N, C-alpha and C positions, 0 to 999 in steps of 0.2 A: 506495500501500500505506500502510494507517495505521500511526504512529508510536504506542509507550506513552510516556506523558507522564511515569510513573513520581514523580508529583507536583513536579515539577518547571518544568510549562508550567501554566499559569492561562489561563483562557479569562473575561474579565470581560465582562458582558452586562451595561449596563443595559437597566432594563424600568420602562416605565411605561402600566398597563393593557393587555399582551401576551398574555393568556391563549389566544387565538386561535392562537398559534406558537411561546411558549416550552416548550413542552413537546417539539417537532419540534427547534426549536433545540438546547436541551439533550440531546437524544437522538443528535445527529448529532456531537457532542463524543466519542462514548465511545472509548475508547481515542487519541484527538487530544489532548485537554486536558483539566485538572481543571474544569466551570464554575463560575465564582463570578457568580453572578445575585443582581444589586444591585436588589429592589427599592422603586423610588422613588415610595413613597407612592401605591400604587397601589390601587385600590378594587373589585378584580376579584380572580380568582386566582389572579393573576400566581405567588406566593409558593408557596403551597400548590402547587400543578403543576410549579414547579421543585425543590421540597425531594421531590417523589414521583419526580421522573427523576432523583435523585442529586446534585443542584448544590449546592454552597454558597451559602445566602441570606444576604445582607445586608441588613438592612429600613432604610427612611427614614420616619421616622411622617410627615415630610409630603412632597411634592412639593419636590425641590431643583434640578433641573433634571442635563442630562445629562452637563458637566462635573462634577460634584459627586458624581453615581453612579459615574460609573469610578475618580474618587479612591476613594471609601471602595471598591471592586474593587480597585485598587492596594496601599491599605491590608492588606486581608485578604489579597491574596496574598504580599506582605509577611512579614505575621506568619504565615502558615503554610509560611514557607521555600522559596518560587516562585522561581526562577530565570528565568525569563522571564514575560512576561503577555501573548498578543494581547488588543485588543479589538476585540469585534463586537458588532451590533446585536443586538435580540431578534425583528423584523421579519419572519425569514425571506428577508431580501432574497440575503443573502452564499451563496455556494456553497461544500456542505462542502472539494472538490478544490482551492478557494483555502485556505482555512485548512491543509489536509496541504502547503501549497506554503509558508505563511507559517511553520508549524514545522521544514520540512527547511529552509528560511534560517538559523535562530535556528540551528539544528542543526549548523551548518555552518561557525557561526561569525560571523555576522553580530549585531552588535548591537541594530541600527534597521531594519524592513522595512516598505513602504508599498504597500499593494493600489492600482490604478490602474482603476478603474472602466470599464466600456465605455462607460455614459452620466452625462451630467450632468442631473440636474433641477431643475437651480435658475439662473437668471441669477448670482445672485452665486457659485454654485459653480462657474462659467465663470470671472468671474471673479480666484476665488481661483488657481484651478488655473493661469491665465497669469501671476499673480504668484510664484508660488511655484514655477513650472519655472526661474524667471529667477533670483528670490532664493535661494531654497533646494535647490533641484535637485530638486523633489516632483514630478513633475507633477499629482496628485490628494491634495492635502495634505487635503480633506476625506473622504477614506474614513476608510470605520466600521471597516476594518478595516488594523490599523496591529500591527506585534510590536517588545517592545521586550525589552532588558536587565534587569532589577530594579534592578541600579547607576544606568542613566539616571533612574531616579524617584527612588532615595536622593539624585542627586549635585544634582537642583532642589529634592527636599525635597518636593514635590506634583506630584499629573498636571496640575493646571489652578491657575489662581489669578486670571486674569482674563473669565473666559465663552468660553476661544477655540475654542468648538467641535470640541474635542477635537485641536487643532493644536500646543498649547503644548510640551506637550513633547518631540514630533518636533523642531519649529523648536528647540529650544532645543538640544537632543541635536547638531543638524547645525551651529550655530550654533558650540556648542562642542567641533568635529573631529569626530564621529560621522559616519561613513559611510554612504547610508542605501540599502538595497539595495530593486529595487522589483518588481512580479510584476502579471501583469495579470490583475483580477479580473471573471468574469459577474455579475451582477444579476439577483435575481427582481424582479415586480412587485411590490410590498409590500400587505399584506393590510393594514386599516383605514386608520387616520389618519395622516400626517406628524405625529414625535415632536415638529416644531420650530414646529409653525400652520401658519396661511396663509403663502400666496406673498408676499406683502405682508410680514407681519414674521417669517419664514423669511432673506428676506435682507439685511432689515437687521442680524440678528441676525448674519450672516456677514459683511457689508461691515463690520460695530463691528470684529470679531474679528480681520478682512484689516486695518483701519487700526492697530489695537495692535501686532498681530506687525509689521507692518511700521516701527511705530516705536520697539519695541525692538531688531528688527536693525539699524537705524540708529544707535539708541545701541551697543550692542554693538558696533559695527565702528569707531565716535570712540573706544570705547575703549580697542578694543585696537590702533587705530593708535597714540593716543598712549602 
């Protein structure tokens, strides 16, 4: 059963040339969350279709990347007074039932929830998951569906500061004592080209983000001990 968001739950959707799927994604959020679409320098009708579907649209004049798009979405959610933010992708891969589950987990009192996908798409993702489970207690840190209490964003002061492929806020929240609640997520086949580019470039971005995340975690734990 769908929950009424009452303006308190935002769904931030980073979108770059997603005209083929954005209307469907926005429509699927009706009664679940307030859709905030960040049009990250698209050259197609992504923004117009999102507006037509009833989404709040934030526009980037140029393509600034996945993390910067989500950062802008969080800023808009905070400005609108939303209490919770869920991140989802614009490509139609995420099942609506999982979004309902994420909302339910947050409304039950969790401050951080992370989906666990049924399939990993790249070697870098598999490596990130192996490390993530051991270091941060997250089976799938790169999952695009995560839910946060807005205070976690305010505490860090940003969603991302080092191109973390959507992981910095979740990792920081865990390291500063926020328990994470996980839930299973079924994924559909993606329409169009992957946002992160070729397999090689995507894996390099993922491994870079993982290396920085590990370094920051080691530094954080050293500071806590001393």
